[in-house]
TIKE-569720 format. One record per residue: residue in three letters; x negated, y negated, z of N, C-alpha, C in turn. Coordinates in steps of 0.05 Angstrom, whole numbers, padded with zeros to 5 digits, always signed. Each point is the difference from the previous one (the first is absolute). Example, Ala and Ser with C-alpha at 12.3 -4.5 7.8 and 13.67 -1.06 7.14 Angstrom:
BEGIN
ala-00264+00114+00156+00018-00024+00000-00018-00024+00000/ser+00007-00021-00014-00016-00024+00001+00015-00022+00014/
// end
This chain:
BEGIN
met+00887-00244-00717-00012-00015+00017-00010+00005+00024/arg+00016+00026+00002-00007+00021+00028-00023+00020-00013/arg+00004+00006-00027-00022+00017-00008-00030-00021-00008/arg+00007-00019-00003-00027-00019-00001-00014-00002+00032/leu+00014-00009+00018-00010+00003+00026-00003+00029+00014/ala-00001+00019-00011-00004+00023+00011-00024+00006-00011/pro-00015-00005-00018-00025+00001-00002-00024-00011+00013/ala+00012-00033+00005-00012-00017+00013-00003+00004+00029/phe+00020+00005+00020+00008+00007+00027-00023+00034+00002/ala+00005+00012-00020-00026+00027+00007-00029-00002-00007/leu-00008-00018-00017-00024-00020-00004-00013-00011+00035/ala+00025-00015+00007-00006-00010+00021-00007+00015+00023/leu+00024+00022-00001-00013+00007+00026-00028+00024-00005/ala+00001+00000-00023-00026+00026-00003-00028-00030-00009/ala+00004-00020+00012-00030-00010-00005-00010+00002+00010/pro+00005+00000+00035-00018+00012+00032-00023+00015-00009/leu+00024+00023-00013-00011+00018-00004-00039-00007-00019/leu+00018-00013-00027-00023+00002-00021-00025-00022+00006/leu+00012-00013+00033-00022-00015+00003-00027+00022+00026/gly+00019+00007+00011-00014+00030+00011-00014-00004-00020/gln-00007+00028-00014-00005+00009-00010-00030-00018-00012/ala+00008-00033-00008-00027-00004+00004-00026-00004+00018/lys+00016+00006+00014-00027+00005+00013-00013+00016+00006/pro-00029-00014+00008-00023+00035-00002-00002+00012+00019/val-00013+00015+00003+00002+00033+00016-00018+00007-00005/leu-00008+00006+00029-00026+00013+00011+00007+00023+00009/val-00015+00014-00018-00016+00036+00007-00022+00003+00018/pro-00003+00018+00019-00029-00010+00021-00007+00022+00007/asp-00021+00015+00007+00002+00026+00006-00038+00005+00022/val-00001+00012+00011-00017-00010+00012-00013+00042+00004/ser-00027-00012+00005-00032+00019+00002+00009+00032+00009/gln+00021-00009+00026+00000+00024+00012+00029-00017+00019/arg+00017+00025-00003+00025+00006+00007-00003-00005+00040/glu-00023+00028+00003-00003+00007+00033-00033+00000+00002/ile-00009-00008+00028-00022+00000+00009+00007+00021+00025/glu-00022+00019+00003+00004+00006+00024-00034+00000+00012/ile+00009+00002+00023-00025-00022+00016-00009+00031+00007/ala-00029+00004+00014-00017+00023+00000-00007-00009+00029/tyr-00025+00012+00012-00015-00007+00025-00027-00012-00021/ser-00009+00001-00027-00019+00002-00011+00024-00039-00012/phe+00010-00001-00002+00015-00018-00027-00013-00034+00012/thr-00013-00011-00008-00005-00017+00000+00007-00033-00027/gly+00024+00004-00004+00005-00019-00011+00018+00004-00028/ala+00005-00008-00014+00009-00005-00031+00008-00005-00008/glu+00009-00016-00031+00002-00018-00023+00013+00011-00006/leu+00023-00022+00003+00028+00001-00029-00005-00015-00014/leu+00013+00016-00024-00003-00018-00032+00035+00002+00008/leu+00005-00027-00004+00035-00006-00010-00004-00014-00034/phe+00015+00006-00011-00005+00000-00040+00024-00002-00010/gly+00013-00009-00020+00020+00004-00019+00003-00026-00020/ala+00030-00001-00006+00003+00000-00020+00016-00029-00008/ile+00007-00019-00012+00010-00026+00004+00019+00015-00027/leu+00031-00008-00005+00010+00009-00016+00018-00028-00007/his-00008-00011-00025+00016-00025-00002+00020-00001-00019/ala+00022-00005+00005+00023-00006-00020-00001-00005-00028/asp-00017-00024+00003-00014-00020-00021-00025+00006-00009/asp+00003-00011-00030-00027+00009-00022-00014-00019+00014/gly-00030+00009-00007-00021-00014+00001+00003-00035-00009/gly+00019+00000-00015+00010-00025-00014+00003-00020+00020/ala+00021+00015+00010+00024-00008+00017-00011-00019+00019/arg-00023+00025+00019-00024-00014+00012-00020-00011+00004/ala-00007-00010-00026-00015-00024-00013+00011-00025+00017/gly-00017-00012+00016+00001-00016+00009+00000-00020+00017/lys+00011+00031+00025-00001+00011+00020-00020-00003+00017/pro+00000-00012+00036-00019+00016+00003-00004+00024+00014/ala-00029+00018+00004-00002+00022+00000+00017+00003+00028/ala+00008+00033-00006+00005+00009+00024-00019+00015+00023/asp+00015-00007+00027-00015+00001+00027+00012+00028+00013/ile-00012+00021+00011-00005+00016+00010-00004+00002+00037/val+00014+00007+00014-00003+00000+00020+00006+00028+00013/val-00021+00015+00014+00004+00024+00011-00015-00001+00035/val+00036+00007+00004-00005+00015+00036+00011+00020+00017/val-00022+00009+00011-00005+00032+00005+00012-00006+00034/lys+00014+00012+00005+00010-00007+00027+00007+00037+00013/gly-00015-00010+00033+00013+00035+00020+00025-00015+00010/pro+00004+00031+00009+00024-00010+00017-00009-00014+00026/val+00026-00008+00009-00005-00020+00027+00005+00010+00020/glu-00006-00019+00025-00015+00008+00015+00002-00014+00018/ser-00003+00006+00028+00004-00022+00021-00020+00001+00021/val-00010-00027-00004-00029-00016+00014+00004-00005+00022/leu-00018-00008+00014-00001-00007+00032-00026-00021-00003/val-00006-00026-00008-00022-00014+00000-00002-00018+00021/arg-00024+00007+00022-00007-00014+00019-00020-00018+00001/glu+00003-00030+00009-00027-00026-00008-00016+00007+00033/lys-00031+00002-00012-00011+00005+00028-00018-00036+00000/gln+00000+00003+00032-00013-00038+00011-00022+00012+00012/lys-00017-00022+00000-00015+00002+00022+00000+00000+00026/met-00009+00014+00022+00010-00014+00028-00018+00011+00010/ala-00013-00018+00027-00029+00003+00005-00013+00015-00008/gly-00006+00002-00018-00024+00006-00019+00015+00035-00010/ile+00017+00010-00001+00012+00023-00007+00021-00008-00021/trp+00002+00012-00011+00022+00016-00030+00026+00009+00013/val+00022-00023-00004+00028+00020+00011+00027-00014-00007/asn+00016+00029-00004+00020-00005-00023+00019-00020+00023/ala+00015-00017-00020+00014-00026+00002+00022+00003-00007/glu+00004-00012-00023+00024-00001-00013+00004+00021-00024/arg+00031+00003-00003+00000+00035-00023+00033-00006-00011/thr+00010+00002-00025+00015+00003-00015-00006+00028-00020/arg+00030+00005-00002+00002+00024-00004+00026+00006-00029/tyr-00015+00011-00017+00015+00002-00037+00009+00025+00005/arg+00023-00007-00017+00021+00027+00013-00007+00014-00031/ser-00012-00014-00025+00006+00022-00031-00023-00022-00018/ala-00024+00003+00014-00025-00005-00019-00011+00011-00018/pro-00005-00002-00026-00018+00019-00015-00021+00009+00015/ser-00002+00033-00004-00027+00014+00009-00022-00005-00024/phe-00001-00006-00020-00013-00001-00021+00007-00024-00019/tyr-00004-00016-00011+00010-00018-00023-00023-00010-00010/ala-00003+00011-00030-00024-00016-00012+00024-00009-00031/ile-00009-00024-00013+00009-00018-00021-00028-00003-00015/ala+00010+00003-00035-00016-00004-00011+00007-00011-00026/ser-00011-00026-00011+00014-00015-00024-00023-00014-00018/ser+00012-00007-00021-00016-00004-00025-00005-00025+00005/arg+00004-00012+00009-00002-00026+00015+00000-00006+00029/pro-00013-00020+00013+00014-00009+00030+00006-00009+00003/ile+00019+00017+00021+00029-00004-00003+00024-00015+00008/gly-00011-00028+00008+00006-00023+00001+00001-00009-00033/glu-00010+00006-00015-00004-00012-00024+00029+00022-00013/val+00007+00011+00012+00017+00024-00016+00020-00021-00008/val+00009+00007+00031+00036-00007+00020-00010-00031+00011/asp+00023+00002+00010+00007-00029+00021-00003+00014+00026/thr+00014-00011+00024-00007-00005+00018+00023+00029+00003/arg+00026-00021-00006+00029+00010+00005-00002+00033-00007/thr-00002+00015-00025-00005+00031-00016-00036+00012+00019/arg-00015-00026+00010-00005+00024+00013+00006+00010+00028/ala+00015-00015+00011+00011+00004+00023+00040+00026-00006/ile-00006+00000-00018+00032+00015-00012-00017+00025-00006/tyr+00000+00012-00001-00035+00016-00022-00016+00011+00020/glu-00009-00019+00022-00014+00012+00019-00024+00013-00023/leu-00026-00028-00008-00003-00003-00023-00041-00012+00019/gly-00002+00014+00007-00028-00011+00018-00002-00007+00042/leu-00015+00021+00005-00012-00004+00027+00021-00024+00016/asp-00002-00034-00008+00007-00015+00009+00024-00007+00003/arg+00018+00027-00017+00036-00006-00004+00005+00019+00013/leu-00012+00029+00017+00010+00030+00003+00027-00018+00029/gln+00014+00026-00007+00025-00003+00019-00009+00023+00012/leu+00000-00014+00035-00020+00020+00021+00026+00004+00024/ser+00028-00018+00000+00008+00015+00016-00001-00003+00025/pro-00011-00031+00015-00016+00004+00028+00032+00003+00013/ala-00003+00017+00027+00020-00001+00020+00004-00020+00021/ser-00024-00018+00000-00005-00014+00025+00015-00023-00016/gly+00009-00022+00018+00005-00020-00001-00015-00021+00003/ala-00022+00001-00007-00024-00017+00004+00011-00033-00015/val-00020-00017-00002-00001-00019-00010-00007-00002-00019/pro+00002-00017-00023-00018+00006-00030-00023-00003+00000/ala-00010-00014+00014-00023-00003-00007-00017+00022+00020/val+00010+00021+00020-00013+00015+00011+00004+00026-00027/gln+00022-00001-00005+00005+00022-00007-00014+00001-00043/gln-00005-00027+00003-00018+00002-00021-00030+00002+00003/arg-00013+00003+00024-00036+00011+00011+00015+00020-00003/phe+00020+00013+00021+00003+00038-00003-00004+00013-00032/asp+00023-00017-00021-00006+00015-00018-00029-00003-00018/ala-00008-00024+00014-00029+00000-00024-00019+00018+00022/gly+00009+00001+00026-00029+00024+00008+00009+00022-00012/leu+00030+00021-00006+00006+00016-00003-00008+00012-00020/val-00007-00023-00031-00002+00007-00026-00038+00002+00004/ala-00009-00024+00015-00036+00011+00012+00003+00021-00001/leu+00004+00014+00018-00002+00032+00005+00001+00015-00020/lys+00025+00001-00008+00009+00021-00022-00026-00002-00016/arg-00010-00028-00018-00011-00007-00016-00033+00011+00001/arg-00009-00009+00029-00022+00021+00010-00009+00035-00001/thr+00030+00010-00007-00006+00020+00010+00006+00018-00030/gly+00005-00023-00028+00010+00008-00019+00025+00004-00010/leu+00023-00002+00021+00028+00013-00003+00016-00028-00012/tyr-00010-00022-00004+00010-00029-00003-00021-00001-00019/tyr+00005-00010-00045-00014-00007-00007+00007-00020-00010/glu-00008-00020-00023+00001-00010-00028-00019+00008-00019/ala+00020+00002-00027-00035-00003-00019+00018-00024-00024/pro-00004-00026+00004+00009-00015-00025-00026+00006-00021/gly+00028+00000-00024-00033+00013-00030+00001+00018-00002/ser+00010+00020+00014-00018+00031+00006+00024+00009-00029/val+00015-00010-00009+00031+00015-00019-00010-00010-00034/glu-00009+00027-00006-00001-00008-00022+00027+00003-00023/ile-00016-00012-00023+00033-00004-00017-00004-00002-00018/thr+00004+00026-00026-00013-00005-00031+00031-00004-00014/asp-00012-00018-00015+00012-00014-00020+00042-00005+00002/asp-00011+00004+00032+00039-00006-00001+00005+00025+00011/val+00000+00014+00003+00011+00020-00003-00004+00022+00025/leu-00029+00013-00009-00008+00022+00022-00009-00013+00030/tyr-00003+00004+00014-00018-00005+00013-00009+00024+00029/arg-00023-00011+00020-00012+00008+00016-00011-00005+00025/ala+00009+00013+00019-00015-00007+00024+00003+00024+00009/arg-00030-00016+00035-00011+00023+00014+00006-00002+00019/val+00009+00016+00025+00000-00005+00022-00012+00016+00021/asn-00020-00003+00029-00022+00002+00007+00024+00017+00021/ile+00010+00028+00008+00003+00007+00034-00014+00012+00015/pro-00007-00022+00022-00017+00008+00023-00011+00035+00007/ala-00008+00000+00012-00007+00025+00010+00020+00002+00033/arg+00017-00024+00001+00018+00003+00033+00018-00016-00003/val+00010+00014-00022+00031-00004-00014+00018+00010+00007/pro+00020-00002+00015+00012+00014+00005+00017+00020-00013/val+00015+00020+00001+00022+00017-00019+00026-00008+00000/gly+00012+00014-00013+00024-00010-00008+00011-00014-00030/lys+00031+00000-00010-00005-00018-00022+00000-00027-00004/phe-00017+00008-00018-00017-00028-00027+00020-00009-00012/thr+00008-00032-00009+00005-00013-00016-00019-00008-00014/ala-00003-00003-00033-00014-00007-00014+00028-00021-00016/glu-00006-00037+00009+00016-00007-00018-00005-00025-00016/thr+00005+00007-00030-00009-00010-00020+00018-00032-00012/phe-00018-00024+00002+00022-00028-00009-00013-00011-00028/leu+00028+00006-00019-00013-00022-00022+00009-00023-00001/ile-00024-00021-00004+00010-00025+00012-00015-00027-00038/arg+00017-00009+00003+00001-00025-00019+00006-00020+00005/asp-00001-00029+00002-00002-00020-00003+00017-00002+00036/gly-00010+00013+00018+00005+00008+00028+00013+00007+00012/arg+00021+00015-00035+00029+00007+00017-00019+00035-00005/val+00025+00018+00021-00006+00029-00004+00024+00008-00017/leu-00013+00006-00034+00011+00011-00018+00013+00030+00007/ala-00016+00013+00011+00001+00037-00002-00021+00011+00028/ala+00014+00015+00015-00015+00021+00018+00008+00028+00004/ala-00014+00005+00006+00004+00035+00013-00020+00013+00012/val+00010+00020+00016-00011+00016+00020-00016+00035-00011/arg-00004-00003+00016-00014+00045-00004-00023-00005+00029/glu+00016+00023+00007-00003+00013+00024-00017+00014+00016/ile-00026-00009+00023-00019+00023-00008+00006+00017+00036/asp-00013+00022-00007+00007+00010+00025-00040+00007+00010/ile+00001-00012+00028-00028+00012+00011+00007+00014+00019/arg-00013+00019+00014+00006+00024+00013-00030+00012+00008/lys+00006+00015+00027-00035+00002+00000+00011+00036-00005/ser-00029+00015-00001+00006+00031-00015-00026+00006+00023/gly+00005+00039+00000-00024+00015+00008+00010-00003+00030/phe-00024+00007+00023+00009-00006+00028+00003-00027+00006/glu+00002-00017-00006+00009-00033+00003+00021+00003+00002/arg+00022+00018-00024+00027-00013+00002+00012+00029+00018/trp-00013+00020-00001+00007+00019+00019-00002-00011+00036/val-00011-00014-00001-00001-00018+00024+00024-00020+00008/ala-00007-00017-00021+00027-00016-00006+00015-00002+00011/arg+00009+00027-00022+00029+00018+00009+00010+00010+00029/ala-00020+00008+00012-00001+00027+00022+00008-00026+00024/ala-00024-00038-00010+00017-00018+00019+00027-00011+00001/glu+00011+00010-00036+00027-00015+00010+00018+00018+00010/arg-00003+00035-00003+00014+00004-00004+00010+00020+00036/ser-00027+00002+00010+00005+00005+00015-00028-00014+00021/ser+00002-00026+00011+00000-00019+00009-00010+00016+00040/phe+00024+00004+00006-00019+00011+00020-00022+00021+00009/leu+00002+00015-00021-00021+00025+00001-00021-00013-00011/tyr+00005-00019-00029-00019-00010-00003-00020-00018+00022/gly+00017-00008+00021-00019-00007+00032-00016+00016+00004/met+00015+00018+00002-00013+00007+00018-00025+00026-00004/ala+00005+00000-00028-00028+00010-00010-00027-00019-00004/ala+00016-00019-00002-00029-00014-00004-00005-00013+00026/val+00010+00001+00021-00003-00002+00044-00021+00024-00003/leu+00015+00022-00009-00029+00035+00007-00015-00010-00009/leu-00008-00003-00022-00028+00000-00027-00002-00029+00008/ser+00002-00020+00013-00010-00017+00016-00031+00011+00026/val+00034+00013+00019-00020+00022+00013-00012+00017+00000/gly+00001+00015-00021-00029+00030-00008-00023-00017-00013/phe+00000-00023-00008-00015-00016-00011-00021-00008+00025/gly+00018-00017+00013-00019-00008+00026-00009+00017+00018/trp+00013+00028+00002-00005+00019+00026-00022+00017-00022/ala+00000-00001-00023-00030+00012-00014-00020-00017-00011/ala+00015-00024-00003-00030-00020-00001-00021-00002+00039/gly+00021-00004+00025-00019+00011+00019-00008+00027+00011/leu+00008+00005-00007-00016+00036-00005-00027+00000-00015/ile+00005-00008-00019-00023-00008-00014-00019-00016+00013/ser+00004-00021+00006-00015-00025+00008-00020+00003+00028/arg+00018+00015+00002-00014+00019+00042-00025+00032-00006/arg+00007+00004-00015-00012+00025-00023-00031-00013+00001/phe+00014-00014-00018-00038-00017-00010-00009-00023+00012/
// end
């Protein structure tokens, strides 16, 4: 009896592993793992591509809905202060303000279909899929209506500068196996470690996810200035003041002569 139960018990223990192998696997990559920003940098275009490795064959997938791919590129988080302006006596002045502890400095989402058609609201909130589902971590205790107004204002400001954007329908999928998407990196992009997250979704469920890192850094003279400001902030500030005074004195001298 024990000999008969032993194989059954072993199979029961191995069942989760066998089921785990039946899930599809994402193999993503990006066209550039490193982006260098020089004085002539006007932006870049990232190509995110990869393959979907299915555990079953094509026949087993027949009749199932096609998979969707969602790609999210995020920049390093930063602390942001948002001020609201009001017009008083014909003059625009700063009124209310709120601070965010960890808002992403860059956020771009590309999907094979509009994200609202791919997953439900709860799943979007869990994975932060969409600008209206970002977890911005406000530091103030404002009432929900005021907080939502500031959240919308922050997103609108970032969208105008090209640092936040959505690209529904921009992911191309070939034969339910290969995919590719393009994400534009604006000239005003911050430096730091970026992440490119790829999600495989079918029937509203996230079946697989994978992450690749992208390093965006300054190069040349800009990199030297940035390092000097970080490592020797006092000397950098003094040099900036002396340069400003020198240029001002030179400009005044030239104007007196001519």
